Residue frames relative to the residue before (quaternion, step in Angstrom):
aa qw qx qy qz dx dy dz
D 1.0000 0.0000 0.0000 0.0000 0.00 0.00 0.00
T 0.3321 -0.7541 0.5355 0.1851 3.59 -0.72 1.06
P 0.4089 -0.7087 0.5052 0.2745 3.61 -0.76 0.91
G 0.5863 -0.5825 0.4321 0.3609 3.57 -1.18 0.57
I 0.3879 -0.7379 0.5028 0.2286 3.58 -1.08 0.60
L 0.7639 0.2241 -0.1408 0.5885 3.58 1.25 -0.36
F 0.8581 0.0833 -0.0396 0.5051 3.56 -1.12 0.59
T 0.0848 0.8550 -0.5097 0.0458 3.58 0.95 0.82
S 0.6941 0.4403 -0.3001 0.4840 3.61 1.11 -0.39
F 0.5814 0.5710 -0.3679 0.4478 3.59 1.29 0.00
P 0.2448 -0.8055 0.5154 0.1603 3.62 -0.24 1.17
L 0.0710 -0.7750 0.6276 0.0198 3.53 -1.01 0.88
A 0.2599 -0.7690 0.5644 0.1499 3.56 -0.86 0.93
T 0.0280 0.8267 -0.5597 0.0505 3.56 -0.01 1.25
T 0.7604 0.3191 -0.2011 0.5287 3.59 1.19 -0.29
S 0.8089 -0.0485 0.0736 0.5814 3.58 0.93 -0.79
A 0.4761 -0.6798 0.4779 0.2877 3.56 -0.90 0.92
S 0.6862 0.4856 -0.2939 0.4549 3.60 1.09 -0.58
E 0.7628 0.2623 -0.1650 0.5675 3.60 1.24 -0.30
P 0.0803 -0.8280 0.5534 0.0418 3.60 0.34 1.19
T 0.1978 -0.7680 0.6015 0.0962 3.52 -1.20 0.66
A 0.5445 -0.5785 0.4782 0.3744 3.54 -1.25 0.37
L 0.6164 -0.5436 0.4147 0.3906 3.57 -1.24 0.41
S 0.2626 -0.7795 0.5533 0.1314 3.56 -0.50 1.20
A 0.6784 -0.4592 0.3677 0.4401 3.54 -1.29 0.14
A 0.6501 0.5121 -0.3183 0.4623 3.60 0.99 -0.82
D 0.6629 0.4917 -0.3074 0.4736 3.59 0.98 -0.80
A 0.6226 0.5285 -0.3368 0.4686 3.58 1.04 -0.75
A 0.6478 0.5112 -0.3150 0.4689 3.57 0.99 -0.82
L 0.6519 0.5014 -0.3122 0.4756 3.61 0.96 -0.84
L 0.6319 0.5346 -0.3281 0.4552 3.58 0.98 -0.82
F 0.6825 0.4733 -0.2867 0.4776 3.58 0.83 -0.97
E 0.6648 0.5146 -0.3076 0.4456 3.57 0.87 -0.96
S 0.6480 0.5214 -0.3178 0.4553 3.59 0.98 -0.82
Q 0.6725 0.4869 -0.2952 0.4728 3.57 0.93 -0.88
F 0.6720 0.4974 -0.2931 0.4637 3.58 0.89 -0.95
T 0.6758 0.4944 -0.2921 0.4621 3.57 0.90 -0.93
S 0.6022 0.5558 -0.3595 0.4464 3.59 1.02 -0.70
R 0.6784 0.4711 -0.2864 0.4856 3.58 0.91 -0.90
T 0.6294 0.5336 -0.3324 0.4568 3.59 1.01 -0.76
I 0.6307 0.5265 -0.3257 0.4678 3.58 1.03 -0.78
D 0.5856 0.5687 -0.3698 0.4437 3.61 1.07 -0.65
H 0.6831 0.4701 -0.2771 0.4854 3.56 0.93 -0.93
T 0.6246 0.5407 -0.3275 0.4585 3.56 1.05 -0.78
A 0.6165 0.5567 -0.3469 0.4355 3.60 1.01 -0.79
R 0.6792 0.4736 -0.2940 0.4774 3.57 0.92 -0.86
W 0.6171 0.5398 -0.3328 0.4658 3.58 1.07 -0.76
L 0.6597 0.4975 -0.3044 0.4740 3.60 0.93 -0.89
R 0.6489 0.5292 -0.3136 0.4478 3.59 0.97 -0.86
Q 0.6406 0.5362 -0.3205 0.4465 3.57 0.97 -0.84
R 0.7209 0.4133 -0.2291 0.5070 3.56 1.16 -0.60
G 0.5151 -0.6884 0.3856 0.3348 3.56 1.30 0.14
I 0.6248 0.5388 -0.3502 0.4434 3.59 1.17 0.43
G 0.6891 0.3608 -0.2707 0.5671 3.55 1.31 0.21
Y 0.1981 -0.8369 0.5067 0.0596 3.56 -0.92 0.86
Y 0.7377 0.3353 -0.2018 0.5501 3.58 1.20 -0.20
T 0.0231 -0.8580 0.5118 -0.0373 3.56 -0.33 1.23
I 0.4538 0.6438 -0.4939 0.3683 3.61 1.16 0.14
G 0.1740 -0.8347 0.5198 0.0530 3.54 -0.48 1.22
S 0.5892 -0.5874 0.4482 0.3270 3.51 -1.39 -0.18
A 0.2910 0.7945 -0.4969 0.1927 3.59 1.26 0.14
G 0.7830 0.2822 -0.2497 0.4949 3.53 -0.89 1.02
H 0.7204 0.3872 -0.2306 0.5272 3.57 1.27 -0.22
E 0.3109 0.7946 -0.4809 0.2016 3.59 1.24 0.24
S 0.6098 0.5847 -0.3558 0.3997 3.59 1.07 -0.63
N 0.4458 0.6696 -0.4592 0.3769 3.60 1.26 -0.10
A 0.5334 0.6261 -0.4049 0.3995 3.60 1.18 -0.46
A 0.6369 0.5253 -0.3325 0.4559 3.60 1.02 -0.73
V 0.6024 0.5423 -0.3580 0.4635 3.58 1.08 -0.64
A 0.6412 0.5155 -0.3216 0.4687 3.59 0.94 -0.86
M 0.6728 0.5052 -0.2969 0.4516 3.57 0.94 -0.88
A 0.6599 0.5110 -0.3068 0.4575 3.60 1.15 -0.54
L 0.7000 0.4235 -0.2478 0.5188 3.57 1.29 -0.25
R 0.5264 -0.5834 0.4962 0.3693 3.53 -1.31 0.17
P 0.5821 -0.5982 0.4162 0.3607 3.61 -1.11 0.56
T 0.6496 0.5073 -0.3166 0.4695 3.60 1.25 -0.22
D 0.5186 0.6145 -0.4292 0.4113 3.60 1.25 -0.05
P 0.4463 -0.7177 0.4565 0.2781 3.62 -0.68 1.02
A 0.1084 -0.7909 0.6019 0.0222 3.53 -1.03 0.90
L 0.1115 -0.7475 0.6536 0.0413 3.53 -1.00 0.95
L 0.0977 -0.8787 0.4668 -0.0213 3.53 -0.09 1.36
H 0.4797 -0.6174 0.5634 0.2669 3.48 -1.22 0.80
Y 0.6045 -0.6081 0.3726 0.3550 3.59 -1.07 0.60
R 0.6584 0.4737 -0.3271 0.4849 3.61 1.21 -0.04
S 0.5318 0.6643 -0.3867 0.3555 3.61 1.24 0.19
G 0.1129 0.8329 -0.5293 0.1160 3.57 0.93 0.90
G 0.6222 0.5474 -0.3417 0.4432 3.59 1.00 -0.76
F 0.6379 0.5143 -0.3173 0.4773 3.56 0.98 -0.86
Y 0.6731 0.5151 -0.3044 0.4347 3.57 0.78 -1.06
L 0.6871 0.4831 -0.2853 0.4616 3.57 0.90 -0.91
A 0.6423 0.5043 -0.3297 0.4737 3.60 1.00 -0.75
R 0.6434 0.5128 -0.3234 0.4675 3.59 0.94 -0.86
A 0.6464 0.5102 -0.3169 0.4706 3.59 0.94 -0.87
G 0.6614 0.5165 -0.2996 0.4539 3.57 0.97 -0.86
Q 0.6019 0.5765 -0.3567 0.4221 3.58 1.08 -0.66
V 0.7813 0.2982 -0.1603 0.5243 3.59 1.07 -0.66
G 0.5535 -0.6525 0.3745 0.3573 3.60 1.26 0.23
H 0.4557 0.6701 -0.4492 0.3763 3.56 1.16 0.63
D 0.4370 -0.6908 0.5147 0.2588 3.59 -1.12 0.68
G 0.1542 -0.8273 0.5380 0.0486 3.57 0.01 1.32
V 0.5590 0.6041 -0.3898 0.4131 3.59 1.14 -0.56
R 0.6464 0.5234 -0.3200 0.4536 3.57 0.90 -0.91
D 0.6364 0.5363 -0.3301 0.4455 3.59 0.92 -0.89
I 0.6946 0.4845 -0.2792 0.4525 3.56 0.81 -1.04
L 0.6741 0.4914 -0.3031 0.4606 3.59 0.89 -0.89
L 0.6151 0.5299 -0.3528 0.4652 3.60 1.03 -0.68
G 0.6439 0.5171 -0.3166 0.4666 3.59 1.04 -0.75
M 0.6569 0.5145 -0.3072 0.4577 3.58 0.98 -0.81
A 0.7134 0.4213 -0.2427 0.5047 3.56 1.11 -0.69
A 0.3839 -0.7377 0.4640 0.3052 3.60 1.32 0.05
A 0.2474 0.8021 -0.4996 0.2141 3.55 1.02 0.89
R 0.5550 -0.6255 0.4496 0.3139 3.53 -1.03 0.83
E 0.6606 0.5358 -0.2956 0.4349 3.60 1.13 -0.66
E 0.4208 0.6957 -0.4827 0.3255 3.60 1.23 -0.10
P 0.5144 -0.7470 0.3312 0.2603 3.59 -0.65 1.15
I 0.7942 0.3341 -0.1865 0.4720 3.63 1.01 -0.46
A 0.7962 0.2637 -0.1433 0.5253 3.62 0.94 -0.76
G 0.3701 -0.7716 0.4588 0.2392 3.57 1.25 -0.08
G 0.7326 -0.4419 0.2359 0.4610 3.57 1.05 0.73
R 0.5296 0.6522 -0.4077 0.3577 3.58 1.23 -0.03
H 0.7964 -0.0542 0.0838 0.5965 3.57 1.12 -0.61
K 0.4178 -0.6612 0.5439 0.3038 3.59 -1.10 0.54
V 0.1862 0.7700 -0.5791 0.1923 3.54 -0.49 1.24
F 0.4111 -0.6810 0.5371 0.2806 3.58 -1.09 0.63
G 0.3836 0.6991 -0.5440 0.2609 3.53 -0.79 1.02
H 0.2035 0.7536 -0.6073 0.1478 3.53 -1.02 0.82
H 0.4811 -0.7023 0.4486 0.2722 3.54 -0.68 1.13
E 0.6914 0.4940 -0.2842 0.4440 3.60 0.86 -0.95
L 0.6986 0.4391 -0.2620 0.5005 3.59 1.21 -0.39
A 0.3982 -0.7243 0.4569 0.3288 3.59 1.33 -0.02
V 0.4523 0.6341 -0.4790 0.4048 3.57 1.10 0.77
I 0.2511 -0.7885 0.5530 0.0965 3.53 -0.46 1.32
P 0.4208 -0.7312 0.4649 0.2687 3.64 -0.61 1.01
Q 0.1762 -0.7923 0.5819 0.0514 3.54 -1.15 0.77
T 0.4970 -0.5785 0.5388 0.3577 3.49 -1.28 0.29
S 0.5102 -0.6554 0.4513 0.3264 3.59 -1.12 0.40
T 0.4031 0.6931 -0.4956 0.3340 3.59 1.23 0.10
I 0.5130 -0.6931 0.4111 0.2957 3.55 -0.67 1.12
A 0.8844 0.0204 -0.0793 0.4594 3.53 -0.96 1.13
S 0.4096 0.7201 -0.4818 0.2855 3.62 1.16 0.20
H 0.6441 0.5353 -0.3175 0.4446 3.58 1.23 -0.34
L 0.4696 0.6920 -0.4419 0.3246 3.62 1.21 -0.16
P 0.6752 0.4581 -0.3231 0.4795 3.65 0.79 -0.81
R 0.6238 0.5398 -0.3434 0.4490 3.57 1.02 -0.70
A 0.6361 0.5245 -0.3261 0.4625 3.60 0.99 -0.79
V 0.6361 0.5080 -0.3218 0.4836 3.56 1.00 -0.82
G 0.6493 0.5265 -0.3103 0.4526 3.57 0.98 -0.83
V 0.6366 0.5102 -0.3268 0.4771 3.59 1.01 -0.80
A 0.6560 0.5049 -0.3129 0.4657 3.60 0.91 -0.88
F 0.6453 0.5125 -0.3125 0.4726 3.57 0.96 -0.88
A 0.6691 0.5131 -0.2994 0.4465 3.59 0.89 -0.92
I 0.6246 0.5307 -0.3405 0.4608 3.60 1.01 -0.77
E 0.6863 0.4713 -0.2826 0.4766 3.57 0.87 -0.95
H 0.6451 0.5210 -0.3203 0.4581 3.59 0.95 -0.83
A 0.6421 0.5152 -0.3201 0.4689 3.60 0.95 -0.85
K 0.6391 0.5278 -0.3183 0.4601 3.56 1.00 -0.85
Q 0.7064 0.4769 -0.2647 0.4511 3.58 0.86 -0.97
T 0.7602 0.3789 -0.2011 0.4878 3.57 1.05 -0.71
G 0.4868 -0.6928 0.4149 0.3330 3.58 1.29 -0.06
V 0.4254 0.6858 -0.4719 0.3550 3.57 1.22 0.43
E 0.5064 -0.6444 0.4783 0.3155 3.56 -1.01 0.82
S 0.1180 -0.7917 0.5987 0.0294 3.54 -1.04 0.87
A 0.5487 -0.6018 0.4690 0.3418 3.55 -1.23 0.48
W 0.7265 0.4077 -0.2096 0.5119 3.58 1.22 -0.49
P 0.5855 -0.5387 0.4486 0.4071 3.60 -1.19 0.41
D 0.5401 -0.6607 0.4039 0.3297 3.62 -0.97 0.74
D 0.7004 0.3895 -0.2761 0.5306 3.59 1.27 -0.13
A 0.2811 0.7990 -0.4916 0.2025 3.57 1.25 0.39
I 0.2709 -0.7062 0.6310 0.1724 3.50 -1.26 0.61
V 0.2525 -0.7612 0.5800 0.1429 3.58 -0.71 1.07
V 0.1038 -0.7887 0.6039 0.0501 3.56 -0.82 1.00
C 0.0573 -0.7733 0.6314 -0.0032 3.52 -1.07 0.86
T 0.1374 -0.8003 0.5792 0.0713 3.59 -0.64 1.06
L 0.0290 -0.7832 0.6206 0.0229 3.54 -1.20 0.54
G 0.0557 -0.8105 0.5831 0.0026 3.53 -1.23 0.30
D 0.7633 -0.3840 0.2794 0.4380 3.50 -1.30 -0.37
A 0.4822 -0.6461 0.5074 0.3042 3.55 -1.28 0.31
């Protein structure tokens, strides 16, 4: 087993919530790549806009550390993300081998092929990533996150089947307007 190269005393649950692991070299690389790529996409959004082929330029600058939150959770834990949580989205996508960059760029170009909004709006969301799409209205997703957490616990207590693991952690990110 290769020891982690960063934050070796900081446990991250990338495989199982009951068996946390230290940040491995591969996880450190994914964390850095997610943060760097998130910032690069911010610059790309402005470049696309200048050429009239991009329509959404509000980036994730200053929120790149959300990628570490994604790395601390399982890819099956539901996430309700603020529109500046590009780092989280990319890290979550990387955890399951999905191309999150393509999703984000399709949203910026208002492309019909964008996986969650079909080109109507740039929003983070993808069923396979357990990222629940949100409106861009500031903090309107907070009650929904509480509702998802309540529903998971209620399903567990009543024996009702749920889309989420019964020990899921619901994450909700927020930021500035």
